[in-house]
C-alpha positions in Angstrom: -43.4 22.5 13.0 -39.9 21.3 14.0 -37.2 23.8 14.5 -34.4 24.0 12.1 -32.0 25.5 14.7 -29.8 23.0 16.5 -26.9 23.3 18.9 -23.5 22.3 17.7 -21.4 19.8 19.7 -18.1 21.8 19.6 -16.3 19.1 21.5 -17.2 16.5 18.9 -15.9 18.6 16.1 -12.8 19.9 18.0 -10.1 17.9 16.2 -10.7 19.2 12.6 -11.8 22.6 13.9 -8.6 23.2 15.9 -6.5 22.1 13.0 -8.4 24.5 10.6 -8.2 27.4 13.1 -4.4 27.0 13.6 -4.0 26.9 9.8 -5.7 30.3 9.5 -3.6 31.6 12.4 -0.4 30.5 10.6 -1.5 32.2 7.4 -2.2 35.5 9.2 1.0 35.3 11.3 3.0 34.8 8.1 2.0 38.3 7.0 3.5 40.0 10.0 6.6 37.8 10.8 9.9 38.9 9.3 11.8 36.4 7.2 14.2 35.6 10.0 11.4 34.4 12.3 9.4 32.3 9.9 10.7 29.2 11.7 8.2 30.0 14.5 5.4 29.1 12.1 6.5 25.4 12.1 6.4 25.2 15.9 3.0 26.9 15.9 1.8 24.2 13.4 3.2 21.4 15.5 1.6 22.9 18.7 -1.7 23.0 16.9 -1.5 19.4 15.8 -0.6 18.3 19.3 -3.6 20.3 20.7 -5.9 18.7 18.1 -4.6 15.3 19.1 -5.3 15.9 22.8 -8.8 17.0 21.9 -9.5 13.3 21.1 -9.1 12.3 24.7 -12.5 13.7 26.0 -14.3 11.9 23.1 -13.2 8.4 24.2 -16.2 8.0 26.6 -18.8 7.3 23.9 -20.1 8.2 20.5 -21.1 11.9 19.9 -23.1 13.2 16.9 -23.9 16.6 15.7 -25.5 18.3 12.6 -28.4 15.9 12.8 -31.7 16.1 11.0 -34.5 17.8 13.0 -37.3 16.1 11.2 -37.4 13.1 13.5 -35.2 10.8 11.4 -32.1 9.6 13.2 -29.5 10.7 10.7 -26.5 13.0 11.5 -23.8 14.4 9.3 -21.0 14.1 11.8 -20.4 11.3 14.3 -17.3 10.9 16.5 -17.4 7.2 17.1 -14.5 4.8 17.7 -13.8 4.4 14.0 -13.6 8.2 13.5 -11.4 8.7 16.6 -8.9 5.9 15.5 -8.5 7.4 12.0 -8.3 10.9 13.4 -5.5 9.8 15.7 -3.7 8.2 12.7 -4.2 11.4 10.5 -3.1 13.8 13.2 -0.2 11.6 14.2 0.9 11.3 10.6 0.7 15.0 10.1 2.7 15.6 13.3 5.5 13.4 12.1 5.4 15.1 8.7 5.7 18.4 10.4 8.8 17.3 12.3 10.3 16.1 9.0 9.5 19.4 7.3 11.1 21.9 9.8 14.5 21.7 8.2 13.3 20.7 4.7 11.6 24.0 4.3 14.9 25.8 4.8 17.0 23.4 2.7 14.6 23.5 -0.2 13.8 27.2 0.2 10.1 26.6 0.4 7.7 29.4 1.4 7.1 28.6 5.1 3.7 30.3 5.5 2.2 28.7 2.5 3.6 25.3 3.4 2.3 25.1 6.9 -1.1 26.5 5.9 -1.5 23.9 3.2 -0.4 21.1 5.4 -2.7 22.0 8.2 -5.6 22.6 5.8 -5.1 19.2 4.3 -4.9 17.6 7.7 -8.1 19.3 8.8 -10.0 17.8 5.8 -8.4 14.4 6.5 -9.6 14.6 10.1 -13.1 15.6 9.1 -13.6 12.7 6.6 -13.8 9.7 9.0 -16.5 11.4 11.1 -18.6 12.4 8.0 -21.8 10.5 7.7 -23.4 11.9 4.5 -22.1 11.8 1.0 -21.9 15.6 0.6 -19.7 16.0 3.7 -17.6 13.1 2.5 -16.9 14.7 -0.9 -16.2 18.1 0.7 -13.8 16.5 3.2 -12.0 14.5 0.5 -11.5 17.7 -1.6 -10.4 19.7 1.4 -7.8 17.1 2.1 -6.7 16.8 -1.6 -6.6 20.3 -3.0 -3.9 21.6 -0.5 -1.9 18.4 -1.3 -1.7 19.3 -5.0 -0.1 22.7 -4.0 2.3 21.0 -1.6 3.5 18.7 -4.3 4.3 21.6 -6.6 5.6 24.0 -4.0 9.2 23.8 -5.3 8.9 26.6 -7.7 11.1 26.3 -10.8 11.5 22.5 -10.3 10.4 20.7 -13.4 9.8 17.4 -11.7 7.8 19.1 -9.0 5.6 20.9 -11.5 5.0 17.8 -13.6 4.1 15.7 -10.5 1.6 18.3 -9.2 0.0 18.6 -12.7 -0.3 14.8 -13.0 -1.6 14.5 -9.5 -4.2 17.3 -10.0 -5.5 16.2 -13.4 -6.0 12.5 -12.4 -7.6 13.5 -9.1 -10.0 15.9 -10.7 -11.1 13.2 -13.1 -11.6 10.7 -10.3 -13.6 13.3 -8.3 -15.8 14.0 -11.3 -16.6 10.4 -11.8 -17.3 10.0 -8.0 -19.7 13.0 -8.1 -21.6 11.4 -11.0 -21.9 8.2 -8.9 -23.2 10.2 -5.8 -25.8 11.9 -8.0 -27.0 8.5 -9.2 -27.2 7.2 -5.6 -29.2 10.3 -4.6 -31.6 9.8 -7.5 -32.2 6.2 -6.6 -32.6 6.7 -2.8 -33.6 10.4 -2.3 -31.0 10.9 0.5 -27.4 11.7 1.1 -27.1 10.5 4.7 -25.3 7.2 4.8 -27.7 5.4 7.0 -30.7 6.5 5.0 -28.9 5.6 1.8 -28.4 2.1 3.2 -32.1 1.8 4.0 -33.1 3.2 0.6 -31.0 0.8 -1.3 -32.7 -2.2 0.3 -36.0 -1.4 -1.6 -35.0 0.4 -4.8 -37.5 0.7 -7.5 -36.6 -2.1 -10.0 -36.5 0.5 -12.8 -33.8 2.3 -10.9 -31.7 -0.8 -9.9 -29.2 -0.4 -12.8 -28.9 3.3 -11.9 -28.2 2.5 -8.3 -25.6 -0.2 -9.2 -23.8 2.3 -11.5 -23.9 4.9 -8.7 -22.4 2.5 -6.2 -19.6 1.5 -8.6 -18.8 5.1 -9.7 -18.8 6.4 -6.1 -16.0 4.0 -5.2 -13.7 5.5 -8.0 -12.8 8.7 -6.1 -11.8 6.7 -3.0 -10.0 4.1 -5.0 -7.9 6.9 -6.5 -6.9 8.2 -3.1 -5.9 4.7 -2.0 -3.7 4.3 -5.2 -5.6 1.1 -6.2 -4.9 -0.2 -9.7 -5.7 1.2 -12.3 -5.9 4.5 -10.4 -2.3 4.3 -9.2 -0.3 5.7 -12.1 0.2 9.1 -10.4 2.0 7.6 -7.4 5.7 7.1 -8.4 6.1 10.4 -10.3 4.3 12.4 -7.6 6.4 10.9 -4.8 9.6 11.6 -6.7 8.6 15.2 -7.6 7.2 16.2 -4.2 9.4 17.2 -1.3 10.1 14.0 0.8 8.0 15.1 3.8 5.1 15.7 1.4 5.6 12.2 -0.2 5.6 10.7 3.3 2.4 12.6 4.1 0.6 11.4 1.0 1.8 7.8 1.5 0.1 7.6 5.0 -2.4 10.4 5.5 -3.6 10.3 1.9 -4.2 6.5 2.2 -6.0 7.0 5.5 -8.4 9.4 3.8 -9.1 7.0 0.9 -9.6 3.9 3.0 -11.7 5.6 5.7 -14.0 7.0 2.9 -14.1 3.6 1.2 -15.1 1.8 4.4 -17.9 4.3 5.1 -19.4 4.1 1.7 -19.2 0.4 1.4 -19.9 -0.9 4.9 -22.2 1.8 6.1 -23.9 3.2 3.0 -23.9 0.3 0.5 -24.0 -3.0 2.5 -27.0 -4.4 0.5 -25.0 -3.9 -2.7 -22.1 -6.0 -1.6 -22.6 -8.1 -4.7 -21.5 -5.1 -6.7 -18.6 -3.7 -4.7 -17.3 -6.9 -3.1 -16.1 -8.7 -6.2 -14.8 -5.4 -7.7 -12.7 -4.6 -4.6 -11.4 -8.2 -4.4 -10.1 -8.0 -8.0 -8.7 -4.5 -7.3 -6.9 -5.8 -4.2 -5.3 -8.7 -6.2 -4.3 -6.4 -9.1 -3.0 -3.6 -6.8 -0.7 -5.8 -4.6 0.6 -7.7 -7.7 1.3 -4.5 -9.8 2.9 -2.8 -6.8 5.2 -5.6 -5.9 6.3 -6.4 -9.5 7.1 -2.7 -10.2 9.0 -2.5 -6.9 10.9 -5.6 -7.9 12.0 -4.0 -11.2 13.6 -0.9 -9.6 17.3 -0.6 -10.3 19.4 0.3 -7.2 21.6 2.7 -9.2 18.7 4.6 -10.8 18.2 8.2 -9.6 15.5 8.4 -6.9 15.2 4.6 -6.9 14.7 4.6 -3.1 11.7 6.9 -3.3 10.3 5.0 -6.2 10.7 1.7 -4.4 8.8 3.2 -1.4 6.1 4.5 -3.8 5.5 1.1 -5.4 5.7 -0.6 -2.0 2.9 1.7 -0.9 0.8 0.6 -3.9 1.3 -3.0 -2.9 0.4 -2.2 0.7 -2.8 -0.6 -0.5 -3.7 -4.0 -2.1 -3.3 -5.7 1.3 -5.4 -3.0 2.9 -8.2 -3.6 0.4 -8.5 -7.3 1.2 -10.5 -6.9 4.5 -12.9 -4.3 2.9 -13.6 -6.7 0.0 -14.1 -9.5 2.6 -16.7 -7.4 4.4 -19.1 -7.9 1.4 -19.1 -11.6 2.0 -19.3 -11.5 5.8 -22.0 -8.8 6.1 -24.7 -11.4 7.0 -22.6 -12.9 9.8 -22.6 -11.5 13.3 -20.1 -8.6 13.4 -18.4 -10.0 10.3 -18.2 -6.7 8.4 -17.1 -4.9 11.6 -14.3 -7.3 12.2 -13.1 -6.9 8.6 -13.0 -3.2 9.1 -11.0 -3.7 12.2 -8.4 -5.7 10.3 -7.9 -2.8 7.8 -7.6 -0.3 10.6 -5.1 -2.4 12.5 -3.0 -2.9 9.3 -3.2 0.9 8.6 -1.9 1.8 12.0 1.1 -0.5 11.6 1.8 0.7 8.1 1.5 4.4 9.1 4.2 4.1 11.8 6.8 2.2 9.9 6.3 3.8 6.5 6.7 7.3 7.9 9.8 6.0 9.7 11.2 4.7 6.4 10.6 8.1 4.7 12.2 9.8 7.6 15.4 7.8 7.1 15.2 8.5 3.4 15.0 12.2 4.2 18.2 11.8 6.4 20.1 10.1 3.5 18.9 12.7 1.0 20.7 15.4 3.0 24.1 13.9 1.8 22.9 12.0 -1.3 20.2 14.1 -3.1 19.9 11.4 -5.8 18.5 9.1 -3.1 19.3 5.8 -4.9 19.1 2.5 -3.1 22.8 2.2 -3.8 23.4 5.3 -1.7 22.3 3.3 1.4 25.3 0.9 1.0 27.3 1.0 4.2 24.8 3.2 6.1 25.4 0.9 9.1 29.0 2.2 9.2 28.1 5.9 8.8 24.8 6.0 10.7 24.4 2.8 12.7 21.2 3.8 14.5 19.6 5.1 11.3 20.5 1.9 9.5 19.0 -0.3 12.3 15.9 1.8 12.3 15.4 1.5 8.6 16.1 -2.2 8.7 13.4 -2.5 11.4 10.9 -0.5 9.3 11.6 -2.6 6.2 11.2 -5.9 8.1 7.9 -4.7 9.5 6.7 -3.9 6.0 7.9 -7.4 4.9 6.2 -9.1 7.9 9.4 -10.6 9.3 10.8 -10.7 12.9 11.8 -8.6 14.8 8.9 -6.6 13.1 6.3 -8.7 14.9 3.7 -6.1 14.3 4.0 -6.5 10.5 3.6 -10.2 10.8 0.5 -10.0 13.0 -1.1 -7.3 10.7 -0.6 -9.5 7.7 -2.1 -12.5 9.5 -5.2 -10.6 10.4 -5.7 -9.5 6.8 -5.0 -13.0 5.6 -7.5 -14.5 8.0 -10.2 -12.0 6.9 -9.9 -13.3 3.4 -10.1 -16.9 4.5 -13.1 -16.3 6.8 -14.9 -14.6 3.9 -14.4 -17.6 1.7 -12.0 -15.7 -0.6 -9.4 -18.5 -0.8 -8.1 -17.4 -4.2 -7.4 -13.9 -2.8 -5.6 -15.3 0.2 -3.4 -17.3 -2.2 -2.6 -14.2 -4.3 -1.8 -12.3 -1.1 0.6 -15.1 0.1 2.4 -15.1 -3.3 2.8 -11.4 -3.2 4.1 -11.4 0.4 6.8 -13.8 -0.8 7.6 -11.5 -3.8 7.9 -8.5 -1.5 10.4 -10.3 0.7 13.0 -10.1 -2.1 13.2 -6.3 -2.5 12.7 -5.6 1.2 15.5 -8.0 2.2 17.7 -6.8 -0.7 17.4 -3.2 0.6 18.0 -4.3 4.2 21.2 -6.2 3.1 22.5 -3.1 1.3 22.5 -1.2 4.6 25.1 -3.6 6.2 27.4 -4.1 3.2 30.8 -2.5 3.2 31.0 0.7 1.2 32.3 0.3 -2.4 36.1 0.5 -2.3 36.4 -0.2 1.4 39.0 -2.7 2.6 37.7 -6.1 3.6 40.0 -6.6 6.6 38.8 -5.2 9.9 40.8 -2.2 11.0 42.3 -1.7 7.5 42.6 1.8 6.1 39.7 3.7 4.4 38.3 3.4 0.9 40.8 2.6 -1.9 40.3 3.0 -5.6 40.1 -0.4 -7.2 42.0 0.8 -10.2 45.2 1.1 -8.0 45.2 -2.7 -7.4 44.2 -4.4 -10.7 45.8 -7.8 -9.7 44.2 -8.2 -6.3 41.3 -7.2 -4.2 40.7 -3.5 -3.4 43.0 -2.4 -0.7 45.4 -5.4 -1.1 49.0 -6.0 -2.3 50.0 -9.3 -4.0 52.9 -11.2 -2.6 54.7 -14.4 -3.3 53.3 -16.1 -0.2 49.8 -14.6 -0.8 49.1 -14.2 -4.5 45.6 -13.2 -3.8 46.9 -10.2 -1.9 47.3 -9.0 1.7 46.1 -5.7 3.2 48.3 -2.9 2.0 50.3 -0.8 4.5 48.8 2.5 5.3 51.9 4.3 3.9 51.6 2.7 0.5 47.9 3.1 -0.3 46.4 6.3 -1.6 43.3 6.9 0.6 40.3 9.0 -0.3 39.2 11.3 2.5 36.0 10.2 4.2 33.3 12.9 3.7 32.4 14.7 6.9 29.2 13.7 8.5 26.4 16.2 8.2 24.8 17.1 11.5 21.3 15.5 11.9 18.6 18.0 12.7 16.9 17.4 16.1 13.5 17.3 14.5 14.5 14.7 12.0 16.0 12.6 14.8 12.8 13.0 16.8 10.7 11.8 13.8 12.8 8.7 13.3 12.9 8.0 17.0 9.1 8.4 17.4 8.4 6.1 14.5 10.8 3.5 15.8 9.5 3.7 19.4 5.9 3.3 18.1 6.9 0.3 15.9 8.8 -1.4 18.7 5.9 -0.8 21.1 3.4 -2.3 18.7 5.7 -5.2 18.1 6.0 -5.7 21.9 2.2 -5.8 22.2 0.9 -7.4 19.0 -2.3 -8.3 20.8 -3.4 -4.7 20.2 -3.7 -5.6 16.5 -5.8 -8.6 17.3 -8.0 -6.4 19.6 -8.6 -4.0 16.8 -9.3 -6.8 14.3 -11.8 -8.4 16.6 -13.4 -5.2 17.9 -16.4 -3.4 16.6 -15.4 0.1 15.3 -18.5 0.9 13.4 
């Protein structure tokens, strides 16, 4: 009789375990710290995330598995392979940048510090657990551990109507998606008799013909929960309102870490558990990819620059469109599964694109958080003249937007899009490649439009270099703002300083060091990746699973 007792590989499970332990430590410390010292909780959380990230280093030598079956079958519930480590690095890095963004936001928005850091770390622990999960039960649990604290983070601004509505919409839609996913998992278990991904894959290759329809329904329904987390159409409707209602650091966290959770789970259930049913999920994901990128780009195109929160809404719809690009290689994996390493290469393309997207999108949200300190409405129009007020921040945001658009000097964005495009072509999905190319062109308009706004002169500013500050246009109805008509120059010449009523320029708000660090880290990472784009190709051609 085989023993049911097994040793636990604590080193393998260190990243999510350390994050969870630090979350509990923060919650306990919050009970004893006076209000004046609550700021220490943020640095404790940052230290825990750094420690969890460092725990990935000893795992680089090779795959490590734990919580395995003791009955002789080679099936484990937790595997720290290359795929899991890359996604855990992305998750912990994204959570770390979110923590840097949050240090001052907690004080500015009067959020409860203890609850915030506990919820953020708990969600990060679940997100770090998910890519290493190798059975459907652990996948569902990890997904919910990552999601449930996120609902509370969105609604943490007590008394704020937008925040409460966003949290409620996010919660109800997520619960519905999870219920549908659990129904699909139960169907798969009924058809295969197992929850471990490798055994499910084996069981689906010889399903009883009478259970084939049940298995197909289970495969399709299981994808729903992960499609919701990736914000794929038609499960995307929660995104814009949730991003607007949530504190900006939380919106940044959802846009990157939430997507990493969804896509890692989607990859595991499709490529590892359901490869033999590619005829079911392959076409479905290809259609979802086309719909998602199109709906996201069209909605982003319709955002009015003068609308309240238009900058956050544009980033929200942009993230929906980016999710469509990320779905393309996963859909392609269904058509290249029979080729040597075809599915693994497709997964590598998604991971490479996700790494690029995480760095530059978090950077864009960091600059948005900077602008929101002086312009709470956070309209795209509020970014006009940012190059004059904050030249480095404007350059950073321009770089991030160009990376998302796939234009130089954002070389990393261009290479990432090329790898995704080639994955579709290699899989024979020419129509999907054409749809993607059209959407990339559409996206160029609103990315470049926002970039151009950064370098325009502020409204009411004089056109001549060295001329005085902003001038009300109503004071000069016959000429350009800041000019005085003369006989020699009817169109007007720059008005003397003594004759123009000037509006005092608002004082610059001091940028918190942690916010500066977040923008700087994202920019350095983006520049480093653009300087070594072969890393993207190495991921795309490597075998992660």
